[in-house]
FIDREN-838826 format. One record per residue (C-alpha): x, y, z; residue in one letter. Coordinates in steps of 0.02 Angstrom, whole numbers, always signed. Example, Ala and Ser with C-alpha at 12.3 -4.5 7.8 and 13.67 -1.06 7.14 Angstrom:
2
<r><xx>+615</xx><yy>-225</yy><zz>+390</zz><res>A</res></r>
<r><xx>+684</xx><yy>-53</yy><zz>+357</zz><res>S</res></r>
This chain:
240
<r><xx>+4740</xx><yy>+5963</yy><zz>+7324</zz><res>X</res></r>
<r><xx>+4681</xx><yy>+5815</yy><zz>+7437</zz><res>X</res></r>
<r><xx>+4511</xx><yy>+5821</yy><zz>+7366</zz><res>X</res></r>
<r><xx>+4571</xx><yy>+5806</yy><zz>+7196</zz><res>X</res></r>
<r><xx>+4688</xx><yy>+5670</yy><zz>+7249</zz><res>X</res></r>
<r><xx>+4540</xx><yy>+5562</yy><zz>+7318</zz><res>X</res></r>
<r><xx>+4427</xx><yy>+5605</yy><zz>+7168</zz><res>X</res></r>
<r><xx>+4570</xx><yy>+5534</yy><zz>+7067</zz><res>X</res></r>
<r><xx>+4565</xx><yy>+5371</yy><zz>+7163</zz><res>X</res></r>
<r><xx>+4371</xx><yy>+5363</yy><zz>+7157</zz><res>X</res></r>
<r><xx>+4382</xx><yy>+5378</yy><zz>+6966</zz><res>X</res></r>
<r><xx>+4475</xx><yy>+5217</yy><zz>+6958</zz><res>X</res></r>
<r><xx>+4360</xx><yy>+5125</yy><zz>+7055</zz><res>X</res></r>
<r><xx>+4207</xx><yy>+5190</yy><zz>+6952</zz><res>X</res></r>
<r><xx>+4292</xx><yy>+5131</yy><zz>+6786</zz><res>X</res></r>
<r><xx>+4399</xx><yy>+4973</yy><zz>+6822</zz><res>X</res></r>
<r><xx>+4313</xx><yy>+4819</yy><zz>+6895</zz><res>X</res></r>
<r><xx>+4489</xx><yy>+4746</yy><zz>+6938</zz><res>X</res></r>
<r><xx>+4536</xx><yy>+4864</yy><zz>+7068</zz><res>X</res></r>
<r><xx>+4520</xx><yy>+4796</yy><zz>+7245</zz><res>X</res></r>
<r><xx>+4578</xx><yy>+4935</yy><zz>+7360</zz><res>X</res></r>
<r><xx>+4644</xx><yy>+5119</yy><zz>+7375</zz><res>X</res></r>
<r><xx>+4810</xx><yy>+5051</yy><zz>+7415</zz><res>X</res></r>
<r><xx>+4819</xx><yy>+4957</yy><zz>+7243</zz><res>X</res></r>
<r><xx>+4768</xx><yy>+5109</yy><zz>+7157</zz><res>X</res></r>
<r><xx>+4902</xx><yy>+5225</yy><zz>+7234</zz><res>X</res></r>
<r><xx>+5045</xx><yy>+5091</yy><zz>+7213</zz><res>X</res></r>
<r><xx>+4997</xx><yy>+4984</yy><zz>+7057</zz><res>X</res></r>
<r><xx>+4907</xx><yy>+5103</yy><zz>+6934</zz><res>X</res></r>
<r><xx>+5023</xx><yy>+5190</yy><zz>+6817</zz><res>X</res></r>
<r><xx>+4889</xx><yy>+5299</yy><zz>+6746</zz><res>X</res></r>
<r><xx>+4850</xx><yy>+5358</yy><zz>+6922</zz><res>X</res></r>
<r><xx>+5040</xx><yy>+5399</yy><zz>+6945</zz><res>X</res></r>
<r><xx>+5060</xx><yy>+5486</yy><zz>+6792</zz><res>X</res></r>
<r><xx>+4912</xx><yy>+5598</yy><zz>+6828</zz><res>X</res></r>
<r><xx>+4976</xx><yy>+5649</yy><zz>+7001</zz><res>X</res></r>
<r><xx>+5150</xx><yy>+5686</yy><zz>+6929</zz><res>X</res></r>
<r><xx>+5062</xx><yy>+5790</yy><zz>+6789</zz><res>X</res></r>
<r><xx>+4961</xx><yy>+5890</yy><zz>+6919</zz><res>X</res></r>
<r><xx>+5121</xx><yy>+5928</yy><zz>+6997</zz><res>X</res></r>
<r><xx>+5211</xx><yy>+5974</yy><zz>+6840</zz><res>X</res></r>
<r><xx>+5065</xx><yy>+6076</yy><zz>+6778</zz><res>X</res></r>
<r><xx>+5073</xx><yy>+6185</yy><zz>+6939</zz><res>X</res></r>
<r><xx>+5259</xx><yy>+6211</yy><zz>+6900</zz><res>X</res></r>
<r><xx>+5213</xx><yy>+6262</yy><zz>+6727</zz><res>X</res></r>
<r><xx>+5093</xx><yy>+6387</yy><zz>+6782</zz><res>X</res></r>
<r><xx>+5227</xx><yy>+6463</yy><zz>+6901</zz><res>X</res></r>
<r><xx>+5337</xx><yy>+6469</yy><zz>+6732</zz><res>X</res></r>
<r><xx>+5463</xx><yy>+6351</yy><zz>+6809</zz><res>X</res></r>
<r><xx>+5466</xx><yy>+6272</yy><zz>+6639</zz><res>X</res></r>
<r><xx>+5628</xx><yy>+6156</yy><zz>+6661</zz><res>X</res></r>
<r><xx>+5574</xx><yy>+6088</yy><zz>+6819</zz><res>X</res></r>
<r><xx>+5402</xx><yy>+6057</yy><zz>+6755</zz><res>X</res></r>
<r><xx>+5472</xx><yy>+5973</yy><zz>+6603</zz><res>X</res></r>
<r><xx>+5592</xx><yy>+5869</yy><zz>+6712</zz><res>X</res></r>
<r><xx>+5443</xx><yy>+5803</yy><zz>+6815</zz><res>X</res></r>
<r><xx>+5346</xx><yy>+5764</yy><zz>+6654</zz><res>X</res></r>
<r><xx>+5495</xx><yy>+5664</yy><zz>+6590</zz><res>X</res></r>
<r><xx>+5511</xx><yy>+5577</yy><zz>+6758</zz><res>X</res></r>
<r><xx>+5322</xx><yy>+5523</yy><zz>+6742</zz><res>X</res></r>
<r><xx>+5352</xx><yy>+5466</yy><zz>+6563</zz><res>X</res></r>
<r><xx>+5503</xx><yy>+5363</yy><zz>+6614</zz><res>X</res></r>
<r><xx>+5403</xx><yy>+5279</yy><zz>+6761</zz><res>X</res></r>
<r><xx>+5238</xx><yy>+5255</yy><zz>+6679</zz><res>X</res></r>
<r><xx>+5255</xx><yy>+5254</yy><zz>+6483</zz><res>X</res></r>
<r><xx>+5132</xx><yy>+5400</yy><zz>+6471</zz><res>X</res></r>
<r><xx>+5189</xx><yy>+5563</yy><zz>+6411</zz><res>X</res></r>
<r><xx>+5081</xx><yy>+5715</yy><zz>+6463</zz><res>X</res></r>
<r><xx>+5149</xx><yy>+5893</yy><zz>+6430</zz><res>X</res></r>
<r><xx>+5150</xx><yy>+5998</yy><zz>+6592</zz><res>X</res></r>
<r><xx>+5052</xx><yy>+6132</yy><zz>+6489</zz><res>X</res></r>
<r><xx>+4900</xx><yy>+6014</yy><zz>+6453</zz><res>X</res></r>
<r><xx>+4748</xx><yy>+6054</yy><zz>+6563</zz><res>X</res></r>
<r><xx>+4652</xx><yy>+5903</yy><zz>+6641</zz><res>X</res></r>
<r><xx>+4501</xx><yy>+5910</yy><zz>+6735</zz><res>X</res></r>
<r><xx>+4438</xx><yy>+5813</yy><zz>+6884</zz><res>X</res></r>
<r><xx>+4403</xx><yy>+5623</yy><zz>+6874</zz><res>X</res></r>
<r><xx>+4519</xx><yy>+5583</yy><zz>+6731</zz><res>X</res></r>
<r><xx>+4562</xx><yy>+5406</yy><zz>+6702</zz><res>X</res></r>
<r><xx>+4697</xx><yy>+5322</yy><zz>+6598</zz><res>X</res></r>
<r><xx>+4680</xx><yy>+5131</yy><zz>+6592</zz><res>X</res></r>
<r><xx>+4833</xx><yy>+5032</yy><zz>+6572</zz><res>X</res></r>
<r><xx>+4920</xx><yy>+5202</yy><zz>+6495</zz><res>X</res></r>
<r><xx>+5071</xx><yy>+5132</yy><zz>+6397</zz><res>X</res></r>
<r><xx>+5093</xx><yy>+5239</yy><zz>+6248</zz><res>X</res></r>
<r><xx>+4969</xx><yy>+5382</yy><zz>+6291</zz><res>X</res></r>
<r><xx>+5032</xx><yy>+5544</yy><zz>+6226</zz><res>X</res></r>
<r><xx>+4945</xx><yy>+5710</yy><zz>+6271</zz><res>X</res></r>
<r><xx>+5006</xx><yy>+5871</yy><zz>+6201</zz><res>X</res></r>
<r><xx>+5052</xx><yy>+6047</yy><zz>+6273</zz><res>X</res></r>
<r><xx>+4889</xx><yy>+6126</yy><zz>+6209</zz><res>X</res></r>
<r><xx>+4760</xx><yy>+5993</yy><zz>+6255</zz><res>X</res></r>
<r><xx>+4618</xx><yy>+6020</yy><zz>+6367</zz><res>X</res></r>
<r><xx>+4526</xx><yy>+5881</yy><zz>+6447</zz><res>X</res></r>
<r><xx>+4358</xx><yy>+5902</yy><zz>+6532</zz><res>X</res></r>
<r><xx>+4295</xx><yy>+5802</yy><zz>+6686</zz><res>X</res></r>
<r><xx>+4267</xx><yy>+5614</yy><zz>+6699</zz><res>X</res></r>
<r><xx>+4358</xx><yy>+5577</yy><zz>+6537</zz><res>X</res></r>
<r><xx>+4432</xx><yy>+5406</yy><zz>+6500</zz><res>X</res></r>
<r><xx>+4582</xx><yy>+5357</yy><zz>+6385</zz><res>X</res></r>
<r><xx>+4648</xx><yy>+5183</yy><zz>+6356</zz><res>X</res></r>
<r><xx>+4825</xx><yy>+5134</yy><zz>+6314</zz><res>X</res></r>
<r><xx>+4902</xx><yy>+5201</yy><zz>+6150</zz><res>X</res></r>
<r><xx>+4796</xx><yy>+5357</yy><zz>+6132</zz><res>X</res></r>
<r><xx>+4872</xx><yy>+5518</yy><zz>+6055</zz><res>X</res></r>
<r><xx>+4798</xx><yy>+5692</yy><zz>+6077</zz><res>X</res></r>
<r><xx>+4913</xx><yy>+5768</yy><zz>+5959</zz><res>X</res></r>
<r><xx>+4942</xx><yy>+5921</yy><zz>+5854</zz><res>X</res></r>
<r><xx>+4948</xx><yy>+5952</yy><zz>+5656</zz><res>X</res></r>
<r><xx>+5058</xx><yy>+6115</yy><zz>+5661</zz><res>X</res></r>
<r><xx>+5217</xx><yy>+6183</yy><zz>+5713</zz><res>X</res></r>
<r><xx>+5154</xx><yy>+6356</yy><zz>+5758</zz><res>X</res></r>
<r><xx>+5149</xx><yy>+6410</yy><zz>+5936</zz><res>X</res></r>
<r><xx>+4965</xx><yy>+6411</yy><zz>+5960</zz><res>X</res></r>
<r><xx>+4820</xx><yy>+6310</yy><zz>+6013</zz><res>X</res></r>
<r><xx>+4859</xx><yy>+6150</yy><zz>+5904</zz><res>X</res></r>
<r><xx>+4788</xx><yy>+6007</yy><zz>+6015</zz><res>X</res></r>
<r><xx>+4603</xx><yy>+5953</yy><zz>+6043</zz><res>X</res></r>
<r><xx>+4494</xx><yy>+5994</yy><zz>+6173</zz><res>X</res></r>
<r><xx>+4392</xx><yy>+5853</yy><zz>+6261</zz><res>X</res></r>
<r><xx>+4223</xx><yy>+5894</yy><zz>+6341</zz><res>X</res></r>
<r><xx>+4158</xx><yy>+5801</yy><zz>+6493</zz><res>X</res></r>
<r><xx>+4127</xx><yy>+5619</yy><zz>+6487</zz><res>X</res></r>
<r><xx>+4225</xx><yy>+5573</yy><zz>+6337</zz><res>X</res></r>
<r><xx>+4285</xx><yy>+5395</yy><zz>+6306</zz><res>X</res></r>
<r><xx>+4425</xx><yy>+5363</yy><zz>+6184</zz><res>X</res></r>
<r><xx>+4467</xx><yy>+5180</yy><zz>+6143</zz><res>X</res></r>
<r><xx>+4648</xx><yy>+5113</yy><zz>+6139</zz><res>X</res></r>
<r><xx>+4758</xx><yy>+5160</yy><zz>+5991</zz><res>X</res></r>
<r><xx>+4644</xx><yy>+5311</yy><zz>+5936</zz><res>X</res></r>
<r><xx>+4733</xx><yy>+5461</yy><zz>+5871</zz><res>X</res></r>
<r><xx>+4642</xx><yy>+5643</yy><zz>+5898</zz><res>X</res></r>
<r><xx>+4738</xx><yy>+5758</yy><zz>+5794</zz><res>X</res></r>
<r><xx>+4709</xx><yy>+5948</yy><zz>+5775</zz><res>X</res></r>
<r><xx>+4640</xx><yy>+6100</yy><zz>+5880</zz><res>X</res></r>
<r><xx>+4460</xx><yy>+6056</yy><zz>+5878</zz><res>X</res></r>
<r><xx>+4322</xx><yy>+6006</yy><zz>+6004</zz><res>X</res></r>
<r><xx>+4274</xx><yy>+5828</yy><zz>+6050</zz><res>X</res></r>
<r><xx>+4094</xx><yy>+5850</yy><zz>+6127</zz><res>X</res></r>
<r><xx>+4035</xx><yy>+5799</yy><zz>+6292</zz><res>X</res></r>
<r><xx>+3978</xx><yy>+5621</yy><zz>+6301</zz><res>X</res></r>
<r><xx>+4059</xx><yy>+5572</yy><zz>+6142</zz><res>X</res></r>
<r><xx>+4147</xx><yy>+5400</yy><zz>+6113</zz><res>X</res></r>
<r><xx>+4295</xx><yy>+5365</yy><zz>+5991</zz><res>X</res></r>
<r><xx>+4320</xx><yy>+5187</yy><zz>+5942</zz><res>X</res></r>
<r><xx>+4488</xx><yy>+5099</yy><zz>+5957</zz><res>X</res></r>
<r><xx>+4616</xx><yy>+5143</yy><zz>+5827</zz><res>X</res></r>
<r><xx>+4516</xx><yy>+5272</yy><zz>+5739</zz><res>X</res></r>
<r><xx>+4592</xx><yy>+5434</yy><zz>+5677</zz><res>X</res></r>
<r><xx>+4500</xx><yy>+5590</yy><zz>+5712</zz><res>X</res></r>
<r><xx>+4545</xx><yy>+5755</yy><zz>+5622</zz><res>X</res></r>
<r><xx>+4387</xx><yy>+5855</yy><zz>+5629</zz><res>X</res></r>
<r><xx>+4264</xx><yy>+5912</yy><zz>+5766</zz><res>X</res></r>
<r><xx>+4149</xx><yy>+5787</yy><zz>+5850</zz><res>X</res></r>
<r><xx>+3972</xx><yy>+5843</yy><zz>+5904</zz><res>X</res></r>
<r><xx>+3919</xx><yy>+5801</yy><zz>+6087</zz><res>X</res></r>
<r><xx>+3858</xx><yy>+5623</yy><zz>+6116</zz><res>X</res></r>
<r><xx>+3917</xx><yy>+5565</yy><zz>+5955</zz><res>X</res></r>
<r><xx>+4016</xx><yy>+5398</yy><zz>+5917</zz><res>X</res></r>
<r><xx>+4157</xx><yy>+5409</yy><zz>+5789</zz><res>X</res></r>
<r><xx>+4253</xx><yy>+5263</yy><zz>+5723</zz><res>X</res></r>
<r><xx>+4370</xx><yy>+5225</yy><zz>+5576</zz><res>X</res></r>
<r><xx>+4515</xx><yy>+5305</yy><zz>+5471</zz><res>X</res></r>
<r><xx>+4477</xx><yy>+5449</yy><zz>+5453</zz><res>X</res></r>
<r><xx>+4347</xx><yy>+5446</yy><zz>+5590</zz><res>X</res></r>
<r><xx>+4167</xx><yy>+5453</yy><zz>+5542</zz><res>X</res></r>
<r><xx>+4011</xx><yy>+5484</yy><zz>+5651</zz><res>X</res></r>
<r><xx>+3915</xx><yy>+5327</yy><zz>+5654</zz><res>X</res></r>
<r><xx>+3786</xx><yy>+5382</yy><zz>+5792</zz><res>X</res></r>
<r><xx>+3738</xx><yy>+5541</yy><zz>+5864</zz><res>X</res></r>
<r><xx>+3593</xx><yy>+5470</yy><zz>+5970</zz><res>X</res></r>
<r><xx>+3592</xx><yy>+5541</yy><zz>+6147</zz><res>X</res></r>
<r><xx>+3679</xx><yy>+5422</yy><zz>+6264</zz><res>X</res></r>
<r><xx>+3601</xx><yy>+5335</yy><zz>+6412</zz><res>X</res></r>
<r><xx>+3750</xx><yy>+5398</yy><zz>+6514</zz><res>X</res></r>
<r><xx>+3638</xx><yy>+5553</yy><zz>+6575</zz><res>X</res></r>
<r><xx>+3520</xx><yy>+5431</yy><zz>+6662</zz><res>X</res></r>
<r><xx>+3673</xx><yy>+5325</yy><zz>+6736</zz><res>X</res></r>
<r><xx>+3799</xx><yy>+5394</yy><zz>+6863</zz><res>X</res></r>
<r><xx>+3941</xx><yy>+5306</yy><zz>+6800</zz><res>X</res></r>
<r><xx>+4021</xx><yy>+5331</yy><zz>+6627</zz><res>X</res></r>
<r><xx>+3991</xx><yy>+5228</yy><zz>+6481</zz><res>X</res></r>
<r><xx>+4136</xx><yy>+5117</yy><zz>+6446</zz><res>X</res></r>
<r><xx>+4054</xx><yy>+4997</yy><zz>+6313</zz><res>X</res></r>
<r><xx>+4181</xx><yy>+5065</yy><zz>+6177</zz><res>X</res></r>
<r><xx>+4194</xx><yy>+4892</yy><zz>+6114</zz><res>X</res></r>
<r><xx>+4010</xx><yy>+4882</yy><zz>+6067</zz><res>X</res></r>
<r><xx>+4022</xx><yy>+5028</yy><zz>+5924</zz><res>X</res></r>
<r><xx>+3955</xx><yy>+5011</yy><zz>+5755</zz><res>X</res></r>
<r><xx>+4075</xx><yy>+4949</yy><zz>+5610</zz><res>X</res></r>
<r><xx>+4033</xx><yy>+5054</yy><zz>+5450</zz><res>X</res></r>
<r><xx>+4159</xx><yy>+4949</yy><zz>+5354</zz><res>X</res></r>
<r><xx>+4075</xx><yy>+4784</yy><zz>+5401</zz><res>X</res></r>
<r><xx>+3902</xx><yy>+4869</yy><zz>+5365</zz><res>X</res></r>
<r><xx>+3973</xx><yy>+4914</yy><zz>+5192</zz><res>X</res></r>
<r><xx>+4037</xx><yy>+4755</yy><zz>+5154</zz><res>X</res></r>
<r><xx>+3873</xx><yy>+4664</yy><zz>+5209</zz><res>X</res></r>
<r><xx>+3779</xx><yy>+4781</yy><zz>+5101</zz><res>X</res></r>
<r><xx>+3886</xx><yy>+4750</yy><zz>+4953</zz><res>X</res></r>
<r><xx>+3867</xx><yy>+4568</yy><zz>+4974</zz><res>X</res></r>
<r><xx>+3680</xx><yy>+4582</yy><zz>+4981</zz><res>X</res></r>
<r><xx>+3681</xx><yy>+4675</yy><zz>+4819</zz><res>X</res></r>
<r><xx>+3794</xx><yy>+4538</yy><zz>+4739</zz><res>X</res></r>
<r><xx>+3670</xx><yy>+4405</yy><zz>+4791</zz><res>X</res></r>
<r><xx>+3525</xx><yy>+4503</yy><zz>+4716</zz><res>X</res></r>
<r><xx>+3617</xx><yy>+4538</yy><zz>+4556</zz><res>X</res></r>
<r><xx>+3659</xx><yy>+4351</yy><zz>+4534</zz><res>X</res></r>
<r><xx>+3482</xx><yy>+4297</yy><zz>+4569</zz><res>X</res></r>
<r><xx>+3422</xx><yy>+4419</yy><zz>+4443</zz><res>X</res></r>
<r><xx>+3555</xx><yy>+4361</yy><zz>+4319</zz><res>X</res></r>
<r><xx>+3497</xx><yy>+4183</yy><zz>+4344</zz><res>X</res></r>
<r><xx>+3318</xx><yy>+4218</yy><zz>+4312</zz><res>X</res></r>
<r><xx>+3366</xx><yy>+4323</yy><zz>+4151</zz><res>X</res></r>
<r><xx>+3462</xx><yy>+4171</yy><zz>+4098</zz><res>X</res></r>
<r><xx>+3320</xx><yy>+4051</yy><zz>+4135</zz><res>X</res></r>
<r><xx>+3201</xx><yy>+4167</yy><zz>+4038</zz><res>X</res></r>
<r><xx>+3319</xx><yy>+4177</yy><zz>+3885</zz><res>X</res></r>
<r><xx>+3328</xx><yy>+3979</yy><zz>+3882</zz><res>X</res></r>
<r><xx>+3137</xx><yy>+3975</yy><zz>+3882</zz><res>X</res></r>
<r><xx>+3129</xx><yy>+4094</yy><zz>+3741</zz><res>X</res></r>
<r><xx>+3259</xx><yy>+4008</yy><zz>+3644</zz><res>X</res></r>
<r><xx>+3161</xx><yy>+3851</yy><zz>+3667</zz><res>X</res></r>
<r><xx>+3008</xx><yy>+3936</yy><zz>+3604</zz><res>X</res></r>
<r><xx>+3104</xx><yy>+4004</yy><zz>+3459</zz><res>X</res></r>
<r><xx>+3160</xx><yy>+3827</yy><zz>+3424</zz><res>X</res></r>
<r><xx>+2982</xx><yy>+3746</yy><zz>+3437</zz><res>X</res></r>
<r><xx>+2913</xx><yy>+3889</yy><zz>+3324</zz><res>X</res></r>
<r><xx>+3046</xx><yy>+3845</yy><zz>+3195</zz><res>X</res></r>
<r><xx>+3010</xx><yy>+3660</yy><zz>+3203</zz><res>X</res></r>
<r><xx>+2821</xx><yy>+3696</yy><zz>+3174</zz><res>X</res></r>
<r><xx>+2849</xx><yy>+3812</yy><zz>+3033</zz><res>X</res></r>
<r><xx>+2971</xx><yy>+3690</yy><zz>+2937</zz><res>X</res></r>
<r><xx>+2837</xx><yy>+3554</yy><zz>+2963</zz><res>X</res></r>
<r><xx>+2705</xx><yy>+3670</yy><zz>+2875</zz><res>X</res></r>
<r><xx>+2809</xx><yy>+3701</yy><zz>+2732</zz><res>X</res></r>
<r><xx>+2851</xx><yy>+3523</yy><zz>+2698</zz><res>X</res></r>
<r><xx>+2657</xx><yy>+3474</yy><zz>+2702</zz><res>X</res></r>
<r><xx>+2617</xx><yy>+3621</yy><zz>+2582</zz><res>X</res></r>
<r><xx>+2760</xx><yy>+3548</yy><zz>+2454</zz><res>X</res></r>
<r><xx>+2691</xx><yy>+3374</yy><zz>+2464</zz><res>X</res></r>
């Protein structure tokens, strides 16, 4: 228990440059508070003390603004930054060294009493406001951009953005060469901007082609006009 407690503190030091001391983490970090209360409520849930487990969970929600169902399974080194509005469902499973930002939802898409929430592999980063909905796997090392809505499986080391979420990169991350998780979720590709830029380039090319065609048409018209003048001049000379 104490080993896990200190690992949770170390996770904050690894992923938040604003932290100054361990005391600050223990006293001032709602994500850390929510996680510790969840570990307690999850243990009670495993002992089938469901009401007390839910009470502890609701206490954590009241104090931190983070709702984690006591049935959810969370690995080591988990970090919730800021945390307000985070929701983690009953059958969600989270691997080691994962990071969630505020407003993230790990939700379900079914009322059936079965596996209905996502499973996160290790070293997954989910940006603020993202929604991951359904009983599928988000592969280890993946990143999900802010405000994305993901409703289908994500392979390992992939980057997903958009609504609905689309894979924009599946290149193996440099994270394996680093000892710290990759938090550059703000440096993700923007497929919508890329599409708009592509359309803008095509419109420019079409405008250029249209301009060239108009110029060619004017030249042809001038040539036809000149040819007509020459023909009329020849007819007048023959009459005379």
